[in-house]
N, C-alpha and C positions, 0 to 999 in steps of 0.2 A: 504493500500500500504506500504510494507516493515515496518510494525508495529508489534512489539513483544508484546503479551498480558502480562500485569503485573502479573496476576495470574500464567501464565506459567513460568515466570521468578522466582517467589517465589517458585513454585513447583520444579523448576530446582535447586535452591539454597538449598532447604530442602533435596532433593535427594543427591546432591553432598556432603552436610555436613554429612549426615548419612553414606553414602558410604565411605567417607574419614575416619570417626571415626572408622568404622568397619575395614578398611584397616590398620589404625594406630594401632588398637588393635591387629591385626595379627602380625604387625611388633614388637610391644611391647612384645608379647608372644615369638616370635622367638628370640628376644634379650635376654630374660630371659633364654630360652632354651640353648643358646650358652654360656652365662656367669655364670649361676647358676648351681652348681654341684648337687643340691638337686631337680632339676626341675622334674625328673621322679617320684618323690614321690608326686608331686602336681597334682593329677589326674584331679582336677577341671579345671586346666589351659588347659589340653589336650582337655577336653570336650568343653571348651569355644573356643579354637582355631578352632576346626572343625565346631563348631556352627557358628562362625563368617564367616567362608568360605561359609557355606550353605546360611546364611542370605544374605551375600553380593552377591552371585550368583543369588538368587531369586530376590533380589532387582534390580539388573542389568537387569535381564530378563524382569521383569515387566516394568521397566522404559524405557528400550530401545524400547519396543512395543509402549509406549506412545510417545516417541520421533519420531518414524517412522510415527505414525498417525499424529502428529502435523506437522512434516516436510512436508509431502506430501500435507496436507491440506493447509499449508502456501504457498507452491509453486503454487499449482493449483488454489487456490483462487486468488493469485496475477496475474496469467495468465488470469483468468476470468475478473479481474479488468482491465487488459490491454485491453482485447477485448471490454469491455464496454466503456473504455476511448476512444478507437479508433473510435467506432461507434458514439460517441457523440462529437467528435472533428469536426472541420470545414474542408471543402475541402482545403482551403488555408493552414491550418496547416499541413495536410497530404502531400500536394504538397511541402511544405517547408522541412518537415522531410525526405521524400523519403522512399520508401519501403525497401531499403537496410539497412537503419539505424534501421528500425522497426524490421527486422529480426535479426539484431545484438543485439538489446535489449532483444529479446526473448531468444537468446543464453545466454546473461548475466544472465537472470532470472533463468536459469537452475542451475546456481552456487549456488543459495539460497537453493537448496535441501540439501546442506552440512552444512548450517548455524546453525541449532539447534544442530547438532552433534558436530560442532566445538565449540559451546558455552559450551556444556556439558563437552567435554574433557578438554577445557581450565579451566573451573571452578573446575573440579575435580583435575586437575593437580596443580592449584594454591593453593587450600586448602590443598592438600597433602604436597606440598612443605612448606607452612607456618606452618603446624602442625609439620612436621619433624624438621624444623628449631627451633620451640619452644621447642621440645623435646631435641634437641642438646644443646640449651641454658641452660637447666636444668643440662645436663651432664658437659658442660664446656663453659662458655660464651665467654672466650677469644678465644678459638679455633673456636667457631661458628662465631665470628665476622670476623676472618680471612677468613673463608670459604664464608661468605656472601659477603665480599668485592670482592673476586675472582669471584664469580658467577655474581655479579653486573657488573663487568668489562666486562665479556663475554657477558652478556645480552645487555650492551650498544653497543658493536660492532655489535650485531645482529640487533638492532633497527636502528643503523646508516646505515648499509648496506641495510636493508629492506626499509628505506625511499627513498634511491636512486633508488632502484629497482622498487618501485611503479611508479615513473615517466616513467621509461622504459616500464612498463606494460601498462600504458595509451597510449603510442605511439603504442604499439603492437595492442591494441584494435582498434585504429584508422586505422591502416593498414589493419586489418581484415574487417573493414567497407568498405574500398576501394575495397578489394577483392570481397565482396558481390556485389558491383556495377559492377565490371568486369563480374562476372558470370551472373548478370542480363542482361548486354549488350549482352553476348554470346547467352543467351536463347531468348531474345526478338528480337535481330538483327541477328538471325541465318542465315536467307536467304541472307541478305545483306553481311554477312561475307563469305558465301560459294561462292559467285560470285566475290569476290574481294580478290585476294591474298595479295595485299598491305595492305588493311584494316585488314585482318585476322592476318598477320604477326605483324603489329604495335600493335594490341590489345594484341597478345600473348607476345610481348616484354614488354608491360606494366604489364601484369599479372606476367611474369617471374621476372621482377624487384621488383614487390611488394612482391611476395612469397620469393624471395631470401633475401630481407631485413627483412621480418617477420621471416623467418627461422633463420637467423643469430641472430636476437634479441631474439627469443625464446630460442635458444641454449645458448646465453649469460645469460639469466635469469635462465635457468635450471642449468647451471654450477655454477652460483653464489649461488643459493639456495642449491645446492648440497654441495658447499664449506662450507656454514653455517652449514649444517647437520654434515659434517665430523669434522668441528671445534668443535662442541658441544661434540662429542665423545672424542676427544683428550683434550679438555678443562677439562673434568671430570677426565681424567688420571692425568692431572696436579694437580687437587684438591686432588686426592688420594695420589699423590706423596708428596704434602705439608703435609698431615696428617701423612703419614707413616715415612717421613724422616726429614722434616724441623721442624715441631712443637715439636716432641720429643727432637730434638737437642737443642732447645731453652728452654726446660722445660715447655712448654705451655700445653702439654697434656701428661697424663700418659698412660702406656702400657695397662692397663685395660680399659681405656676410648677409646683407639684406635679401639678396636674390635667393640664397640657399634657405634662409629662414622662411621666406614666403612660399617657396616650393614645398618645403617639408610641411608647413602649416596647411597648405592646400590639400595635401594628402591626409593630414590629420583631421581636416574638417569633415571628411566622410565618416570615419569612426566616431568622432564626437557627435555629429548629427544623429548617427545611428543610435548611440546610447541615449541621447535626449529624446528622440522620437519613440523609443521603446519604454519611456517612463510609464505610459498608459498601460502597456502590457505587464510591466513589472508590478504595478499596483494591483491590477486585476488578478494576476497570477498569485501574488502574495495573499490576497483576500480569499481566493479560491482554495488555496492550500490550507489556510487557517480554518475555513468553514468545513472542508472535507475532513480534515484531521479531527475537528471537534465532533463531527457527525459519527465518524468511525469509533471515536472514544466512547460516545454514548451507547452505541450498539455492541460494544465489546462484551463478549460473553464466553463462558467456558463450555457452552453447549456444543461448540464445534468439536471439542475433544470427546465429549460424551457420544456424539453422533458417529464417531469413527469405529465404534465397536462392530464386529461382524454380526449381521442379522442371522438369527436362528429361528427355526420353526419350533414353536412351543405349543403344546396342547393346553387349552384353557379348561380349568376345572372350577376355579374359585378366585374371586377378586375381593380384597378386603381393604377398607380405609380405616385407619386407626388414628384418632385424634388429629385429623388433617385440618389445617387452617390455611386460608389465603387472604391476605390483606389487599383488597382491591384498591382502596383509597382510604383517606383518613376518616371518612364518614361511613364506610361499609366494609365489612369483613365476612368471609365465609367460614363457618365452622364453630366448634369442632364437629367434624363429620366422622361418625362411626357407622360403618355400613359394610355388609357382606353381600356379594352378588354371586350366585351359583350358576353353573352352566345350565343352559336351557330355560332360564327364568325369563318371564316377560314382566318388566317393571315400568309402570307409568309414573312420571314425575309431574306433580301439579303444584300450584301456588300462584299468588298474585304477582303483579308487575313489581320488579325490584326485590323479589323474595330470595333470589340467589340461584334460580334454576340454571340460567345461562352460565353463570360463573362456575357452578358445579360441573356443567357439561364441559367447559373449557379445562377444568382441573381433571375431570375424568379422561379426557382425550389427550392430556399432556401438554395442552397449549398454555395452561397456567401451571407452574410448579408449586406444590404446597410449601408454604413458608415454615411449616412445622408438621409433625406427625409422620406416619409411614404408610406406604402402599405395599400390600403383599399380593403377589401373583402365585397361586398354588402354594401358599404359605411361605413363599420366598420373597424377601424385600426387594423391590425394584424401583427404578427411577421411571416416572411416567413419560418422560420426554425422550426415550430411547427407542430405536427401531424394534427391538425384541418385544416391547410392550405395544407400541402403536401399530405394528403389523397385525395385531389381533383385532383391530377396529376397522369397521367401515362406518363412516359418519356422514350424515346429511344435515348440514346446519340450516337454520331458518333462512339465512341469506345465501343459499346454495349457489355455487358457481360452476358452470360447465366450461372447461378449458377449451381453447381454440384448437388444440392439438391433443392427440392421445399420448399421455405420458405414462400410461400403465403398461404392464407386461402382457396384456391380452390384446388380441386384434378382433375387430368387428367383422372384417371381411371373411365371408364363408364360415361364420360362427353360428352354428345351429342353436346353441344356447341363447345367443343374443336374439335371434329371430323368435324363439319361443318366449323370451322375456318381453319382447315387444307386444306379442299377443296377450301375455298375462297382464301387462300394464295398459292394454287396449290402445296402443300406439301404432299398431300394424297398419292402420288406415292412414295415419299421419306420415309415417316413414315407410316407404315401399321398397327400399333397397338397404344394403348393408354397408354403404359408404360412410367413412368417418365424417366427411363434410356434412352429410345429411344429419347425423346425430348431434352435430355441434352448431346447428343453425339457431336462429332466434325462436324461442318457444314462449308460450304463455307461462305464467308462474306455476300453475298447476302441472302443465306438461313438463316444464323444466324439472320439477320435483320428481316426476315419474321417471324421467331420463336418468336423474341422479340415482334413483332406486335401482334401475337396471345396471348402472355402472357399479353400484355397491354390491349387487348380487354376483357380478362377474369377478369381483375381488376375492370372493369366497372366504372372507374373514369370519371368525366364529361369533364376534360381538357386533351387533348392529345398533348404532346410536342415532336416534332421530329427534331433531329439535323442531317441534311443531310442524312435522311433515304434512299432516292432514289438514292443516289450517287453510291451505291454498287450494284444496280439492273441492269439487262440487259435492252436494249432498249424496248423490249416487255413489261417487267413487270413494267418498269418505266412509260410507257404510261398507263398501266393497273392501276397503283397506282393513278395517277392523274385523270384519266377519269372515273374510276369505284369506287375505294376504298374511295377516299376523298368525292365524292358526297354521297356515302352510309353512311360514318361516320357522315357527316353533317346532313343527313336525320334522323339519330339516335339521334341527339341533341348534338353531340360532339362539343366542341370548339377545333379547331385545330390550333396550332402554330408550323409552320415548317420552319426551316432554309433550304434554297434551292438555287441552282444556275441554275435551269432548266427554263430559261426564255421562252421556248416554251410552257410552261404550266401555266404561270402566270395568265391566264384568269380564272383559277379555284379557285382563291382566292377571298375573299371579300375585303381584304386590303393587301397592300404591304408596309412593313417598310424597309427603306434603312438606313443602318448604315455606318458611316464614322468617324474615329477618336474618337470612343467611344460615339457618339451621333446619335440620329435619325434625319437625315437631310431631309427625305421625308416620309410622311404618305399618301399613294395614295389609294383612294377608287375606286375599279373596278366598282361598281354599278353606281357611278356618272360619269362614262365614262372619268375618269381622267387618265386612263392608256394608255400609249404609250411607245414604246421602247425608243424614243428620250427623253421624259420627265423623264423616269426612270433612264437612265444611264448618262444623262448629269447633271452636277451640276448647 
């Protein structure tokens, strides 16, 4: 993550040094050509001059190819690192970060595509300037000291302005993060916005204020960076004026030395201007590195190490939660949870909004790791966020998501089980082929849940977890789910844990768990005739 290989740095320095020496050789020969009347008789210098040009060109061509390879490997490897980090972070971390900030960080990472090029140009320019100054010291150390002081004063102004601009740039990045949030609201809340003129206008007013502020700040930054660039040009004119008019007047430089000084300074002006014009990129890259490092620090987790264990097939017999707690935030906590789930059981989970049902499902599935307590699988303590545990689960969340591609180990093509499941879920009239693209098109919410059920069945996991799966089904299919599908899955040996509010079908469960204020306040066995509506809903 944002690490530069030391060998690459050494190669970069070596290239820059050789290229700078070649360029300095070109400057030296040019200076001789201008000041030495016998230059034309020195044929070896003419051959050397053109040889240096060819060597420098070929070296640049070769090294720029290396830079391009390294740059793109650097950026895309960091993007892979980000994807891996996100996969191995916890649900709570992702909820805290928010998708908008993640997209903002991806945008920041694209800035790194310029980083090796910036380093190359900076190193080349600095070496060229240092070698040119060294050459000028040989010609006249007094004149060179004056020039160095003038350049240092101009550079100080650049650094001072650049430091102030970096703070403004950080504010601009934050405003862009807010803009991403507004766009997310527009896309995700599109229907709600379309039917409410007030809501739509208020959101647009927020977006307008955000973009107006960002535009003004961006223009401010652009104008200031542009002012720095213009100042660099006129600052060099001042230096030339000092050499041509002031230094000779004080007898510090001779007329013969003036030509050499101006020639060298003309070559120095390129690297100097390059350093100055890159101030914008320096500032943006520095801010991007700071933000990306901060982001990765926030999602740093030891789950990556835990996920490396080799996945094993484990027969599920019993799952126990002992004194398990999870602190969701300062105002709500889950637990203590003491619960035993046996193979083949059908358990319904009920409770009001905010009672802890979804938090428990997230802990059950390993998305939330208990802050205390232990989980026993077949009487052996396990971590719930490891493959050995999670491979036992097929889960359909209330906000189920159908991926655009098949990332599982089964194929739908020529899959007879898939075709029979389409018939079972009464989707065979909706999907008339076994193409992956057909199974991943846009569905209604109820049909989407049925497709997720088909995928869950193809996973062949022993535990099926459903978070309000039937809530989006029509009355006919809801009845079909409870009276046909659940008994069928139970007969197949599935352990079913379902969050539901459909009290008309509670008799199809073996047990009912009622949550309230983050705790299980009732664990009712249907087989023992403990079930009744009065017992269930009364505290």
